[in-house]
Biopython code that builds the backbone (N, CA, C, O; Angstrom):
import numpy as np
from Bio.PDB.StructureBuilder import StructureBuilder

atoms = [
    (1, "MET", "N", (0.841, -1.184, 0.000)),
    (1, "MET", "CA", (0.000, 0.000, 0.000)),
    (1, "MET", "C", (0.880, 1.240, 0.000)),
    (1, "MET", "O", (1.870, 1.319, 0.727)),
    (2, "GLU", "N", (0.505, 2.193, -0.818)),
    (2, "GLU", "CA", (1.232, 3.467, -0.913)),
    (2, "GLU", "C", (0.606, 4.455, 0.068)),
    (2, "GLU", "O", (-0.569, 4.799, -0.061)),
    (3, "PHE", "N", (1.383, 4.909, 1.043)),
    (3, "PHE", "CA", (0.875, 5.803, 2.074)),
    (3, "PHE", "C", (0.873, 7.269, 1.656)),
    (3, "PHE", "O", (0.174, 8.073, 2.274)),
    (4, "GLY", "N", (1.626, 7.639, 0.634)),
    (4, "GLY", "CA", (1.792, 9.030, 0.256)),
    (4, "GLY", "C", (0.507, 9.781, -0.037)),
    (4, "GLY", "O", (0.422, 10.984, 0.212)),
    (5, "SER", "N", (-0.488, 9.095, -0.559)),
    (5, "SER", "CA", (-1.726, 9.779, -0.934)),
    (5, "SER", "C", (-2.814, 9.688, 0.134)),
    (5, "SER", "O", (-3.913, 10.209, -0.058)),
    (6, "LEU", "N", (-2.522, 9.035, 1.252)),
    (6, "LEU", "CA", (-3.523, 8.843, 2.290)),
    (6, "LEU", "C", (-3.478, 9.951, 3.338)),
    (6, "LEU", "O", (-2.457, 10.617, 3.512)),
    (7, "THR", "N", (-4.580, 10.133, 4.021)),
    (7, "THR", "CA", (-4.626, 11.083, 5.129)),
    (7, "THR", "C", (-3.979, 10.460, 6.362)),
    (7, "THR", "O", (-3.762, 9.249, 6.422)),
    (8, "VAL", "N", (-3.678, 11.298, 7.331)),
    (8, "VAL", "CA", (-3.112, 10.812, 8.596)),
    (8, "VAL", "C", (-4.050, 9.782, 9.219)),
    (8, "VAL", "O", (-3.611, 8.734, 9.691)),
    (9, "HIS", "N", (-5.332, 10.088, 9.216)),
    (9, "HIS", "CA", (-6.336, 9.183, 9.793)),
    (9, "HIS", "C", (-6.351, 7.838, 9.067)),
    (9, "HIS", "O", (-6.413, 6.790, 9.710)),
    (10, "ALA", "N", (-6.297, 7.858, 7.754)),
    (10, "ALA", "CA", (-6.328, 6.622, 6.966)),
    (10, "ALA", "C", (-5.075, 5.776, 7.212)),
    (10, "ALA", "O", (-5.155, 4.550, 7.291)),
    (11, "ILE", "N", (-3.935, 6.429, 7.330)),
    (11, "ILE", "CA", (-2.696, 5.695, 7.615)),
    (11, "ILE", "C", (-2.769, 5.058, 8.996)),
    (11, "ILE", "O", (-2.391, 3.899, 9.168)),
    (12, "ALA", "N", (-3.252, 5.808, 9.975)),
    (12, "ALA", "CA", (-3.381, 5.272, 11.334)),
    (12, "ALA", "C", (-4.322, 4.071, 11.356)),
    (12, "ALA", "O", (-4.035, 3.073, 12.016)),
    (13, "GLU", "N", (-5.431, 4.158, 10.644)),
    (13, "GLU", "CA", (-6.365, 3.028, 10.573)),
    (13, "GLU", "C", (-5.725, 1.813, 9.915)),
    (13, "GLU", "O", (-5.919, 0.686, 10.371)),
    (14, "GLU", "N", (-4.968, 2.032, 8.854)),
    (14, "GLU", "CA", (-4.283, 0.924, 8.173)),
    (14, "GLU", "C", (-3.284, 0.250, 9.103)),
    (14, "GLU", "O", (-3.211, -0.977, 9.155)),
    (15, "LEU", "N", (-2.516, 1.046, 9.835)),
    (15, "LEU", "CA", (-1.559, 0.472, 10.784)),
    (15, "LEU", "C", (-2.284, -0.287, 11.896)),
    (15, "LEU", "O", (-1.821, -1.337, 12.341)),
    (16, "GLY", "N", (-3.412, 0.246, 12.337)),
    (16, "GLY", "CA", (-4.226, -0.453, 13.336)),
    (16, "GLY", "C", (-4.717, -1.796, 12.821)),
    (16, "GLY", "O", (-4.692, -2.792, 13.544)),
    (17, "ASP", "N", (-5.161, -1.821, 11.573)),
    (17, "ASP", "CA", (-5.588, -3.086, 10.957)),
    (17, "ASP", "C", (-4.437, -4.079, 10.890)),
    (17, "ASP", "O", (-4.628, -5.277, 11.098)),
    (18, "ARG", "N", (-3.253, -3.582, 10.601)),
    (18, "ARG", "CA", (-2.084, -4.467, 10.520)),
    (18, "ARG", "C", (-1.720, -5.030, 11.891)),
    (18, "ARG", "O", (-1.324, -6.190, 12.004)),
    (19, "ILE", "N", (-1.853, -4.213, 12.926)),
    (19, "ILE", "CA", (-1.600, -4.702, 14.287)),
    (19, "ILE", "C", (-2.612, -5.792, 14.637)),
    (19, "ILE", "O", (-2.252, -6.826, 15.199)),
    (20, "LYS", "N", (-3.867, -5.556, 14.304)),
    (20, "LYS", "CA", (-4.915, -6.550, 14.581)),
    (20, "LYS", "C", (-4.629, -7.856, 13.846)),
    (20, "LYS", "O", (-4.740, -8.934, 14.430)),
    (21, "THR", "N", (-4.263, -7.765, 12.575)),
    (21, "THR", "CA", (-3.949, -8.972, 11.797)),
    (21, "THR", "C", (-2.759, -9.716, 12.394)),
    (21, "THR", "O", (-2.768, -10.944, 12.474)),
    (22, "ALA", "N", (-1.733, -8.974, 12.814)),
    (22, "ALA", "CA", (-0.564, -9.610, 13.433)),
    (22, "ALA", "C", (-0.962, -10.310, 14.727)),
    (22, "ALA", "O", (-0.482, -11.407, 15.015)),
    (23, "ARG", "N", (-1.839, -9.677, 15.510)),
    (23, "ARG", "CA", (-2.310, -10.300, 16.760)),
    (23, "ARG", "C", (-3.067, -11.588, 16.453)),
    (23, "ARG", "O", (-2.843, -12.612, 17.098)),
    (24, "LEU", "N", (-3.955, -11.537, 15.477)),
    (24, "LEU", "CA", (-4.723, -12.734, 15.115)),
    (24, "LEU", "C", (-3.811, -13.823, 14.554)),
    (24, "LEU", "O", (-4.003, -15.003, 14.847)),
    (25, "ASN", "N", (-2.821, -13.434, 13.750)),
    (25, "ASN", "CA", (-1.860, -14.416, 13.228)),
    (25, "ASN", "C", (-1.061, -15.071, 14.343)),
    (25, "ASN", "O", (-0.648, -16.224, 14.221)),
    (26, "ALA", "N", (-0.844, -14.338, 15.431)),
    (26, "ALA", "CA", (-0.135, -14.890, 16.594)),
    (26, "ALA", "C", (-1.085, -15.673, 17.495)),
    (26, "ALA", "O", (-0.672, -16.216, 18.519)),
    (27, "ASN", "N", (-2.379, -15.729, 17.103)),
    (27, "ASN", "CA", (-3.409, -16.447, 17.852)),
    (27, "ASN", "C", (-3.525, -15.943, 19.294)),
    (27, "ASN", "O", (-3.606, -16.724, 20.242)),
    (28, "LEU", "N", (-3.529, -14.613, 19.427)),
    (28, "LEU", "CA", (-3.661, -13.992, 20.743)),
    (28, "LEU", "C", (-4.957, -13.197, 20.810)),
    (28, "LEU", "O", (-5.343, -12.529, 19.850)),
    (29, "THR", "N", (-5.621, -13.279, 21.958)),
    (29, "THR", "CA", (-6.756, -12.403, 22.189)),
    (29, "THR", "C", (-6.218, -11.014, 22.524)),
    (29, "THR", "O", (-5.032, -10.857, 22.817)),
    (30, "GLN", "N", (-7.084, -10.017, 22.480)),
    (30, "GLN", "CA", (-6.658, -8.673, 22.868)),
    (30, "GLN", "C", (-6.186, -8.673, 24.314)),
    (30, "GLN", "O", (-5.195, -8.026, 24.652)),
    (31, "LYS", "N", (-6.899, -9.402, 25.163)),
    (31, "LYS", "CA", (-6.546, -9.468, 26.585)),
    (31, "LYS", "C", (-5.169, -10.120, 26.780)),
    (31, "LYS", "O", (-4.356, -9.644, 27.573)),
    (32, "ALA", "N", (-4.919, -11.208, 26.051)),
    (32, "ALA", "CA", (-3.634, -11.904, 26.172)),
    (32, "ALA", "C", (-2.493, -11.017, 25.670)),
    (32, "ALA", "O", (-1.419, -10.988, 26.271)),
    (33, "LEU", "N", (-2.722, -10.298, 24.576)),
    (33, "LEU", "CA", (-1.688, -9.402, 24.050)),
    (33, "LEU", "C", (-1.425, -8.261, 25.026)),
    (33, "LEU", "O", (-0.279, -7.863, 25.231)),
    (34, "ALA", "N", (-2.490, -7.739, 25.625)),
    (34, "ALA", "CA", (-2.321, -6.662, 26.610)),
    (34, "ALA", "C", (-1.445, -7.135, 27.769)),
    (34, "ALA", "O", (-0.538, -6.424, 28.201)),
    (35, "LYS", "N", (-1.718, -8.319, 28.259)),
    (35, "LYS", "CA", (-0.939, -8.871, 29.377)),
    (35, "LYS", "C", (0.511, -9.098, 28.961)),
    (35, "LYS", "O", (1.437, -8.737, 29.687)),
    (36, "LYS", "N", (0.697, -9.692, 27.799)),
    (36, "LYS", "CA", (2.043, -9.978, 27.304)),
    (36, "LYS", "C", (2.840, -8.695, 27.063)),
    (36, "LYS", "O", (4.045, -8.655, 27.307)),
    (37, "GLY", "N", (2.167, -7.650, 26.584)),
    (37, "GLY", "CA", (2.835, -6.391, 26.282)),
    (37, "GLY", "C", (2.930, -5.434, 27.450)),
    (37, "GLY", "O", (3.590, -4.398, 27.355)),
    (38, "GLY", "N", (2.268, -5.773, 28.567)),
    (38, "GLY", "CA", (2.308, -4.902, 29.727)),
    (38, "GLY", "C", (1.542, -3.598, 29.521)),
    (38, "GLY", "O", (1.885, -2.563, 30.091)),
    (39, "VAL", "N", (0.499, -3.669, 28.694)),
    (39, "VAL", "CA", (-0.341, -2.499, 28.437)),
    (39, "VAL", "C", (-1.786, -2.866, 28.779)),
    (39, "VAL", "O", (-2.103, -4.034, 29.004)),
    (40, "SER", "N", (-2.636, -1.878, 28.814)),
    (40, "SER", "CA", (-4.040, -2.121, 29.126)),
    (40, "SER", "C", (-4.776, -2.692, 27.909)),
    (40, "SER", "O", (-4.327, -2.576, 26.768)),
    (41, "LEU", "N", (-5.908, -3.304, 28.194)),
    (41, "LEU", "CA", (-6.766, -3.797, 27.118)),
    (41, "LEU", "C", (-7.209, -2.628, 26.240)),
    (41, "LEU", "O", (-7.304, -2.768, 25.021)),
    (42, "LYS", "N", (-7.478, -1.480, 26.854)),
    (42, "LYS", "CA", (-7.863, -0.280, 26.113)),
    (42, "LYS", "C", (-6.753, 0.136, 25.148)),
    (42, "LYS", "O", (-7.036, 0.595, 24.041)),
    (43, "ALA", "N", (-5.495, -0.020, 25.558)),
    (43, "ALA", "CA", (-4.372, 0.316, 24.679)),
    (43, "ALA", "C", (-4.380, -0.562, 23.427)),
    (43, "ALA", "O", (-4.068, -0.094, 22.332)),
    (44, "ILE", "N", (-4.733, -1.819, 23.594)),
    (44, "ILE", "CA", (-4.804, -2.730, 22.443)),
    (44, "ILE", "C", (-5.953, -2.328, 21.531)),
    (44, "ILE", "O", (-5.774, -2.232, 20.317)),
    (45, "THR", "N", (-7.130, -2.094, 22.099)),
    (45, "THR", "CA", (-8.273, -1.721, 21.263)),
    (45, "THR", "C", (-8.023, -0.391, 20.558)),
    (45, "THR", "O", (-8.378, -0.223, 19.391)),
    (46, "ASN", "N", (-7.415, 0.543, 21.267)),
    (46, "ASN", "CA", (-7.081, 1.823, 20.630)),
    (46, "ASN", "C", (-6.081, 1.634, 19.497)),
    (46, "ASN", "O", (-6.238, 2.230, 18.432)),
    (47, "ALA", "N", (-5.062, 0.818, 19.710)),
    (47, "ALA", "CA", (-4.042, 0.573, 18.678)),
    (47, "ALA", "C", (-4.681, -0.034, 17.440)),
    (47, "ALA", "O", (-4.340, 0.338, 16.317)),
    (48, "GLU", "N", (-5.602, -0.962, 17.637)),
    (48, "GLU", "CA", (-6.252, -1.612, 16.506)),
    (48, "GLU", "C", (-7.224, -0.682, 15.772)),
    (48, "GLU", "O", (-7.625, -0.961, 14.642)),
    (49, "LYS", "N", (-7.593, 0.403, 16.413)),
    (49, "LYS", "CA", (-8.427, 1.424, 15.768)),
    (49, "LYS", "C", (-7.576, 2.531, 15.156)),
    (49, "LYS", "O", (-8.101, 3.432, 14.500)),
    (50, "GLY", "N", (-6.258, 2.465, 15.370)),
    (50, "GLY", "CA", (-5.372, 3.499, 14.856)),
    (50, "GLY", "C", (-5.315, 4.713, 15.751)),
    (50, "GLY", "O", (-4.979, 5.804, 15.290)),
    (51, "LYS", "N", (-5.634, 4.548, 17.016)),
    (51, "LYS", "CA", (-5.649, 5.667, 17.965)),
    (51, "LYS", "C", (-4.803, 5.288, 19.172)),
    (51, "LYS", "O", (-5.328, 5.044, 20.258)),
    (52, "SER", "N", (-3.508, 5.241, 18.976)),
    (52, "SER", "CA", (-2.618, 4.750, 20.018)),
    (52, "SER", "C", (-1.441, 5.689, 20.220)),
    (52, "SER", "O", (-1.134, 6.528, 19.373)),
    (53, "THR", "N", (-0.794, 5.524, 21.361)),
    (53, "THR", "CA", (0.448, 6.259, 21.596)),
    (53, "THR", "C", (1.600, 5.469, 20.992)),
    (53, "THR", "O", (1.500, 4.260, 20.779)),
    (54, "LEU", "N", (2.673, 6.159, 20.725)),
    (54, "LEU", "CA", (3.857, 5.492, 20.171)),
    (54, "LEU", "C", (4.387, 4.445, 21.147)),
    (54, "LEU", "O", (4.793, 3.360, 20.731)),
    (55, "GLU", "N", (4.387, 4.762, 22.440)),
    (55, "GLU", "CA", (4.871, 3.799, 23.433)),
    (55, "GLU", "C", (4.029, 2.527, 23.455)),
    (55, "GLU", "O", (4.569, 1.430, 23.600)),
    (56, "SER", "N", (2.717, 2.664, 23.312)),
    (56, "SER", "CA", (1.855, 1.484, 23.284)),
    (56, "SER", "C", (2.131, 0.639, 22.044)),
    (56, "SER", "O", (2.192, -0.588, 22.124)),
    (57, "VAL", "N", (2.297, 1.291, 20.908)),
    (57, "VAL", "CA", (2.589, 0.555, 19.675)),
    (57, "VAL", "C", (3.910, -0.200, 19.816)),
    (57, "VAL", "O", (4.012, -1.354, 19.399)),
    (58, "ILE", "N", (4.902, 0.433, 20.391)),
    (58, "ILE", "CA", (6.194, -0.238, 20.582)),
    (58, "ILE", "C", (6.039, -1.434, 21.515)),
    (58, "ILE", "O", (6.590, -2.501, 21.243)),
    (59, "ALA", "N", (5.298, -1.274, 22.612)),
    (59, "ALA", "CA", (5.065, -2.386, 23.542)),
    (59, "ALA", "C", (4.350, -3.537, 22.841)),
    (59, "ALA", "O", (4.667, -4.704, 23.069)),
    (60, "ILE", "N", (3.390, -3.203, 21.994)),
    (60, "ILE", "CA", (2.648, -4.227, 21.253)),
    (60, "ILE", "C", (3.563, -4.943, 20.265)),
    (60, "ILE", "O", (3.510, -6.167, 20.143)),
    (61, "LEU", "N", (4.399, -4.189, 19.561)),
    (61, "LEU", "CA", (5.337, -4.816, 18.617)),
    (61, "LEU", "C", (6.324, -5.725, 19.333)),
    (61, "LEU", "O", (6.676, -6.786, 18.817)),
    (62, "ILE", "N", (6.772, -5.322, 20.516)),
    (62, "ILE", "CA", (7.663, -6.184, 21.305)),
    (62, "ILE", "C", (6.932, -7.473, 21.670)),
    (62, "ILE", "O", (7.484, -8.564, 21.522)),
    (63, "ALA", "N", (5.695, -7.352, 22.144)),
    (63, "ALA", "CA", (4.910, -8.523, 22.540)),
    (63, "ALA", "C", (4.636, -9.449, 21.360)),
    (63, "ALA", "O", (4.549, -10.666, 21.524)),
    (64, "LEU", "N", (4.499, -8.865, 20.170)),
    (64, "LEU", "CA", (4.255, -9.670, 18.965)),
    (64, "LEU", "C", (5.550, -10.144, 18.311)),
    (64, "LEU", "O", (5.520, -10.780, 17.257)),
    (65, "ASP", "N", (6.686, -9.834, 18.935)),
    (65, "ASP", "CA", (8.005, -10.183, 18.406)),
    (65, "ASP", "C", (8.185, -9.607, 16.998)),
    (65, "ASP", "O", (8.625, -10.297, 16.079)),
    (66, "MET", "N", (7.833, -8.317, 16.854)),
    (66, "MET", "CA", (7.916, -7.648, 15.560)),
    (66, "MET", "C", (8.789, -6.393, 15.615)),
    (66, "MET", "O", (8.603, -5.479, 14.812)),
    (67, "THR", "N", (9.721, -6.340, 16.537)),
    (67, "THR", "CA", (10.530, -5.124, 16.675)),
    (67, "THR", "C", (11.420, -4.876, 15.467)),
    (67, "THR", "O", (11.833, -3.740, 15.237)),
    (68, "GLU", "N", (11.724, -5.909, 14.691)),
    (68, "GLU", "CA", (12.533, -5.685, 13.490)),
    (68, "GLU", "C", (11.817, -4.773, 12.505)),
    (68, "GLU", "O", (12.453, -4.143, 11.661)),
    (69, "GLN", "N", (10.498, -4.701, 12.611)),
    (69, "GLN", "CA", (9.714, -3.836, 11.734)),
    (69, "GLN", "C", (9.988, -2.355, 11.991)),
    (69, "GLN", "O", (9.741, -1.520, 11.121)),
    (70, "LEU", "N", (10.492, -2.028, 13.167)),
    (70, "LEU", "CA", (10.768, -0.624, 13.492)),
    (70, "LEU", "C", (11.864, -0.049, 12.600)),
    (70, "LEU", "O", (11.832, 1.140, 12.281)),
    (71, "ASN", "N", (12.828, -0.866, 12.193)),
    (71, "ASN", "CA", (13.875, -0.379, 11.287)),
    (71, "ASN", "C", (13.327, -0.066, 9.900)),
    (71, "ASN", "O", (13.860, 0.796, 9.201)),
    (72, "LEU", "N", (12.278, -0.752, 9.506)),
    (72, "LEU", "CA", (11.636, -0.460, 8.229)),
    (72, "LEU", "C", (10.708, 0.742, 8.356)),
    (72, "LEU", "O", (10.540, 1.513, 7.412)),
    (73, "PHE", "N", (10.107, 0.892, 9.536)),
    (73, "PHE", "CA", (9.158, 1.981, 9.788)),
    (73, "PHE", "C", (9.854, 3.338, 9.720)),
    (73, "PHE", "O", (9.390, 4.244, 9.028)),
    (74, "ILE", "N", (10.952, 3.473, 10.429)),
    (74, "ILE", "CA", (11.744, 4.705, 10.396)),
    (74, "ILE", "C", (13.218, 4.281, 10.340)),
    (74, "ILE", "O", (13.837, 4.055, 11.380)),
    (75, "PRO", "N", (13.776, 4.175, 9.136)),
    (75, "PRO", "CA", (15.181, 3.764, 9.032)),
    (75, "PRO", "C", (16.106, 4.787, 9.692)),
    (75, "PRO", "O", (15.803, 5.979, 9.739)),
    (76, "LYS", "N", (17.223, 4.306, 10.194)),
    (76, "LYS", "CA", (18.213, 5.193, 10.795)),
    (76, "LYS", "C", (18.730, 6.139, 9.716)),
    (76, "LYS", "O", (19.096, 5.713, 8.621)),
    (77, "GLN", "N", (18.753, 7.407, 10.037)),
    (77, "GLN", "CA", (19.196, 8.432, 9.098)),
    (77, "GLN", "C", (20.672, 8.725, 9.322)),
    (77, "GLN", "O", (21.126, 8.855, 10.459)),
    (78, "GLU", "N", (21.405, 8.824, 8.240)),
    (78, "GLU", "CA", (22.824, 9.165, 8.305)),
    (78, "GLU", "C", (22.992, 10.636, 7.936)),
    (78, "GLU", "O", (22.242, 11.164, 7.114)),
    (79, "ILE", "N", (23.956, 11.284, 8.532)),
    (79, "ILE", "CA", (24.243, 12.672, 8.200)),
    (79, "ILE", "C", (25.053, 12.691, 6.904)),
    (79, "ILE", "O", (25.917, 11.839, 6.694)),
    (80, "SER", "N", (24.771, 13.663, 6.040)),
    (80, "SER", "CA", (25.467, 13.723, 4.763)),
    (80, "SER", "C", (26.914, 14.157, 4.964)),
    (80, "SER", "O", (27.208, 14.865, 5.927)),
    (81, "PRO", "N", (27.828, 13.751, 4.079)),
    (81, "PRO", "CA", (29.226, 14.152, 4.199)),
    (81, "PRO", "C", (29.406, 15.673, 4.207)),
    (81, "PRO", "O", (30.277, 16.189, 4.908)),
    (82, "VAL", "N", (28.601, 16.381, 3.442)),
    (82, "VAL", "CA", (28.694, 17.841, 3.398)),
    (82, "VAL", "C", (28.332, 18.424, 4.761)),
    (82, "VAL", "O", (29.022, 19.313, 5.259)),
    (83, "GLN", "N", (27.261, 17.931, 5.362)),
    (83, "GLN", "CA", (26.868, 18.421, 6.681)),
    (83, "GLN", "C", (27.925, 18.087, 7.719)),
    (83, "GLN", "O", (28.192, 18.892, 8.611)),
    (84, "LEU", "N", (28.527, 16.916, 7.615)),
    (84, "LEU", "CA", (29.558, 16.514, 8.558)),
    (84, "LEU", "C", (30.747, 17.456, 8.494)),
    (84, "LEU", "O", (31.302, 17.822, 9.530)),
    (85, "ILE", "N", (31.146, 17.854, 7.296)),
    (85, "ILE", "CA", (32.250, 18.806, 7.138)),
    (85, "ILE", "C", (31.867, 20.153, 7.737)),
    (85, "ILE", "O", (32.666, 20.770, 8.440)),
    (86, "GLU", "N", (30.644, 20.612, 7.460)),
    (86, "GLU", "CA", (30.187, 21.888, 7.998)),
    (86, "GLU", "C", (30.164, 21.895, 9.517)),
    (86, "GLU", "O", (30.469, 22.905, 10.151)),
    (87, "LEU", "N", (29.799, 20.759, 10.093)),
    (87, "LEU", "CA", (29.696, 20.671, 11.546)),
    (87, "LEU", "C", (31.042, 20.365, 12.205)),
    (87, "LEU", "O", (31.158, 20.406, 13.430)),
    (88, "LYS", "N", (32.047, 20.063, 11.401)),
    (88, "LYS", "CA", (33.390, 19.736, 11.887)),
    (88, "LYS", "C", (33.363, 18.619, 12.939)),
    (88, "LYS", "O", (34.001, 18.714, 13.987)),
    (89, "GLY", "N", (32.608, 17.564, 12.628)),
    (89, "GLY", "CA", (32.560, 16.391, 13.486)),
    (89, "GLY", "C", (31.561, 16.464, 14.622)),
    (89, "GLY", "O", (31.357, 15.465, 15.312)),
    (90, "LYS", "N", (30.922, 17.617, 14.849)),
    (90, "LYS", "CA", (29.939, 17.742, 15.918)),
    (90, "LYS", "C", (28.629, 17.092, 15.481)),
    (90, "LYS", "O", (28.297, 17.082, 14.296)),
    (91, "GLU", "N", (27.891, 16.552, 16.445)),
    (91, "GLU", "CA", (26.593, 15.963, 16.155)),
    (91, "GLU", "C", (25.564, 17.067, 15.963)),
    (91, "GLU", "O", (25.512, 18.019, 16.742)),
    (92, "ARG", "N", (24.758, 16.939, 14.938)),
    (92, "ARG", "CA", (23.744, 17.941, 14.636)),
    (92, "ARG", "C", (22.601, 17.842, 15.639)),
    (92, "ARG", "O", (22.058, 16.759, 15.861)),
    (93, "LYS", "N", (22.236, 18.968, 16.244)),
    (93, "LYS", "CA", (21.179, 19.001, 17.244)),
    (93, "LYS", "C", (19.937, 19.726, 16.751)),
    (93, "LYS", "O", (18.839, 19.459, 17.239)),
    (94, "ARG", "N", (20.086, 20.652, 15.776)),
    (94, "ARG", "CA", (18.973, 21.464, 15.299)),
    (94, "ARG", "C", (19.020, 21.591, 13.787)),
    (94, "ARG", "O", (20.063, 21.417, 13.157)),
    (95, "ALA", "N", (17.870, 21.898, 13.230)),
    (95, "ALA", "CA", (17.794, 22.220, 11.805)),
    (95, "ALA", "C", (17.898, 23.730, 11.669)),
    (95, "ALA", "O", (17.502, 24.476, 12.565)),
    (96, "THR", "N", (18.430, 24.167, 10.548)),
    (96, "THR", "CA", (18.485, 25.601, 10.284)),
    (96, "THR", "C", (17.271, 25.993, 9.468)),
    (96, "THR", "O", (16.659, 25.159, 8.800)),
    (97, "SER", "N", (16.927, 27.271, 9.527)),
    (97, "SER", "CA", (15.786, 27.729, 8.745)),
    (97, "SER", "C", (16.169, 27.707, 7.269)),
    (97, "SER", "O", (17.339, 27.895, 6.939)),
    (98, "PRO", "N", (15.212, 27.481, 6.379)),
    (98, "PRO", "CA", (15.523, 27.406, 4.948)),
    (98, "PRO", "C", (16.219, 28.661, 4.416)),
    (98, "PRO", "O", (17.145, 28.549, 3.613)),
    (99, "SER", "N", (15.799, 29.836, 4.840)),
    (99, "SER", "CA", (16.418, 31.059, 4.321)),
    (99, "SER", "C", (17.866, 31.186, 4.782)),
    (99, "SER", "O", (18.730, 31.600, 4.009)),
    (100, "LYS", "N", (18.133, 30.837, 6.025)),
    (100, "LYS", "CA", (19.499, 30.903, 6.549)),
    (100, "LYS", "C", (20.386, 29.879, 5.838)),
    (100, "LYS", "O", (21.526, 30.169, 5.475)),
    (101, "HIS", "N", (19.843, 28.689, 5.649)),
    (101, "HIS", "CA", (20.600, 27.604, 5.020)),
    (101, "HIS", "C", (20.966, 27.961, 3.581)),
    (101, "HIS", "O", (22.103, 27.742, 3.162)),
    (102, "THR", "N", (20.031, 28.499, 2.830)),
    (102, "THR", "CA", (20.301, 28.781, 1.415)),
    (102, "THR", "C", (21.235, 29.963, 1.247)),
    (102, "THR", "O", (22.007, 29.988, 0.289)),
    (103, "THR", "N", (21.198, 30.954, 2.148)),
    (103, "THR", "CA", (22.083, 32.108, 1.987)),
    (103, "THR", "C", (23.504, 31.777, 2.409)),
    (103, "THR", "O", (24.451, 32.324, 1.843)),
    (104, "GLN", "N", (23.677, 30.906, 3.376)),
    (104, "GLN", "CA", (25.019, 30.565, 3.836)),
    (104, "GLN", "C", (25.698, 29.550, 2.927)),
    (104, "GLN", "O", (26.926, 29.525, 2.845)),
    (105, "ASN", "N", (24.935, 28.725, 2.253)),
    (105, "ASN", "CA", (25.502, 27.600, 1.518)),
    (105, "ASN", "C", (25.098, 27.648, 0.051)),
    (105, "ASN", "O", (24.558, 26.673, -0.471)),
    (106, "LYS", "N", (25.346, 28.747, -0.609)),
    (106, "LYS", "CA", (24.927, 28.918, -2.005)),
    (106, "LYS", "C", (25.584, 27.919, -2.940)),
    (106, "LYS", "O", (24.950, 27.457, -3.889)),
    (107, "ASP", "N", (26.836, 27.577, -2.695)),
    (107, "ASP", "CA", (27.578, 26.732, -3.617)),
    (107, "ASP", "C", (27.506, 25.247, -3.252)),
    (107, "ASP", "O", (28.035, 24.410, -3.983)),
    (108, "ILE", "N", (26.864, 24.910, -2.141)),
    (108, "ILE", "CA", (26.790, 23.519, -1.715)),
    (108, "ILE", "C", (25.518, 22.909, -2.280)),
    (108, "ILE", "O", (24.429, 23.436, -2.057)),
    (109, "PRO", "N", (25.641, 21.794, -3.016)),
    (109, "PRO", "CA", (24.430, 21.166, -3.582)),
    (109, "PRO", "C", (23.563, 20.594, -2.480)),
    (109, "PRO", "O", (24.070, 20.138, -1.456)),
    (110, "LYS", "N", (22.246, 20.617, -2.690)),
    (110, "LYS", "CA", (21.308, 20.034, -1.733)),
    (110, "LYS", "C", (21.120, 18.558, -2.051)),
    (110, "LYS", "O", (21.014, 18.177, -3.217)),
    (111, "TRP", "N", (21.080, 17.752, -1.044)),
    (111, "TRP", "CA", (20.931, 16.306, -1.216)),
    (111, "TRP", "C", (19.517, 15.958, -1.117)),
    (111, "TRP", "O", (19.159, 14.786, -1.233)),
]
sb = StructureBuilder()
sb.init_structure("model")
sb.init_model(0)
sb.init_chain("A")
sb.init_seg("    ")
for serial, (resi, resn, name, xyz) in enumerate(atoms, 1):
    if name == "N":
        sb.init_residue(resn, " ", resi, " ")
    sb.init_atom(name, np.array(xyz, "f"), 0.0, 1.0, " ", f" {name:<3s}", serial, name[0])
structure = sb.get_structure()
């Protein structure tokens, strides 16, 4: 499924459906998954409706043994070599405003 054209609500509902399917594939009731994940039954029902907190979703994924999916969900981002040179080895903590960035770095290509 392509998420780019969907609304936030539609994406949340789709993810909730996927959590429900994973729970059913694991042959767990909502109550059993809640106990296994250390979350409330309400947290499970909310997650399956697409109305959950990030912490609850993570707890549910741990309980379903699906934490490897988190690397696909939000892959680790690497800093570009150009940014690394600009920062002189320091870790980036903030983003710059677009106008400031473009005026300071006119000759640096954007990645």
